[in-house]
C-alpha angles and dihedrals in degrees: 000000000000117000114253113251114224122225110247112254124226094254096188091051091047091048090064090066094053111105127229092251137113118268149111128281129203120205117207135196130222091281090056092249120145107247101167137022122194140167131219141184087217112026096193094053095042096049090043091061090056095054100040112116091231090056093064092049095053100034125108123247095268094052092047090052090050093050092047090053097048111108099160142350139210129206130207118197122220133180101245145356097271089056089050091052093049093047092046092054092047093051095045091053090049101044100027093207115208095231096051121091106173124070094021093116126081094259115126134201118268123271130191115231130193127174107211090187091069116101090237108019123208136186120246138173123245139163098209126067113212134186093244102123094259124129116247132197124193150330094238121202097206111059095183094052091047094053090048090049093051091050090052092046093054091053095042097047099027094242116170120243100191117115099222108119093226112008121206140179093296090056091047092057090059095043127091099183095094092048093055091043095251097119137037091221101232088168091077094030098252079148123022119255090245092054090046091051090053088053090053091050090050089052089051090053089050091054090049090060101261090127107112096117094048092048090050090052091052091048090052090050090051092054092048091051090050092050089053089051090243091139096164090059091045092052091049091052091045092053090046091051090053092051093047093049091047092051099043096041108121110258131182118238114230117211133192111274095029088108130037113274123232091209114101107189095185093052091045091052091051091049091049092051090051094047094050094038092238123169090242143343112305099242092176117043128174123195127194128204133177123217113196103154087147134011090239093080121013108184139171136205135208117197125186129213118197117196090347098307131092116276097199096178088070098048115123134190129198142195111223107234110166098051124083116210127345109330112147094183096054091040091053090049091052096050094046090049093049094046100051099033087058091051091051094046093050088049089057091050090054094046109022092171089073089087089091088070096050092116093057127090114262096249092051091050091052091052092048091052090051093050091050090052092233095132139359110255140178135091090298098029128113099256142002123194139169149174112345101172094101095043121109120197090222090070093061123093133181122250128194118249114216131198125199093263095052098035101108106028145340128265113261089229093064123074117246125224124229093248115051094198095065119106117274116249093249090061115091110243097207121040120232130208113271096025123116095232105122135020139147116253126240090228133021118204125192122194104237145044136278096317096055091041094052092048091052093045092053091055092048090051091052089054093047095249094126097138097050110116112245135170139176122226115206111203103209097069098005091246120171116219121200130190113266094011114111095198125056124238117241118197125197114271092241092050113125089215092058092045090052091052090048091052095053092042092050091047091052090049092050093047093050093048093049090054091048091052091048092054092047091052091049092049092051090051094047093047089069090072090054088069095049112108114246096013111120126188092264092050091046091053091047092051093048091046090053101042101023098221143023090251093060090042089055090055094047122104126242090253093053093049093046089055090069113099112260095019116110123204091251092052090047090056089049091051092050092050091046096050095044099042 
């Protein structure tokens, strides 16, 4: 299906209808694709500078190419400049226009987070909003103004800034905030916990914009300082007032789906099938990526796209176990082997009578199962299976499924297991007939070039999956490697097929890196126990199995710790003193 060419609009005529208001504009090409996103304090003036004849004569080559490609434009009005900045960043991340440079990475605007369930809550900055029961404020467009506002809030309301989950007298001795009047010292009960909580709630109301009285007080202080000729103090208060007003100014939050998307998954799938000469659109795609930033934890990720969009319930993450050091080829072979050997083994558990076909190729066995009506098959069916005669259960390893809510970390209220790449408890251990638990993809993608692709192909051949479509995507030049083809395939940068492959590759990369960071944080926390006198490896594992994390162990009493097998009361007292020193 050929893309529909849009009739070129009369841009100058359309420009006359644009108001003199702040907002965001989207420039589109003849195929109605967004090629540039920009913001403006005055949309009419900003767009007018683009379409002036003198602009084309003095512009650089990139700007000339942009102006020659513009066929139409859309505008979206906002209330102020911070909203325009937030909306611009959101749209650039969604559309990824070819002529934009800024905001194309995965960096987000700052948020303020406070956990009111903590005994002594504190405010902290974050860039990721999670479903963890905490209260979030933002995002905020001006990071400098936000940091200045938080510093003022801590002084004004006496909010603690220390990072200890539950500070006590030992922490107070090493802290200077109370001495310089920056903290109300709830750790030693200079104020009661109830009074401190009221201060935190007042600070929350301030962040929500209910700050008129405080701003009026600061303005009055500024005028008094100016009357006393203390101009330095007056300028400090004036700058602080500007930051506070900028931070607490009401701003709309823009969410995905609030504006029409330029991504067309169906068209991208069709284009990918045509580019790779596939029998049909790859409705189910799985992409593998290796993260070996350090040799301490080498991990891998597998992300799944269904009908061109992420299917996060079928994401998996792995620890590489059989490879020593940084070896991307061997690591890719291991994760592909573990993924598809598990699928085949679970298929045999669902339909054990398939063993009569164990001399057949995998694809033939799948077709025979379908004809017998044993299971529903196909690229969008409930289960695919194949030859299992050559499969050994020893080659299978567990991987951790991850949903969107538990993608980055675990809730502190839930116990953690020793191995983070074991299935979560909500995942069914044994598949049942009729459930969409396992299926073979229509296309397998590995992040890398010939080496990673050849390693994956060898493992698929060992499992009998020789006819399963597979490609490698090398990031440097976005080259697509295919089995049996000496030269890579290079698609145009504006190709929907290439953009779809980039989206799934980038998602696999993000997911692998997030798991690597999670393991590093866990290792740092667990390494504290290695320095505790009298705690051996076996005792450390027993403590972590009982309490789940060092943080919960730190909050436990001597009696609770002594109840763990192998831990005496004297050692429990030593552990408590060590963790709370």
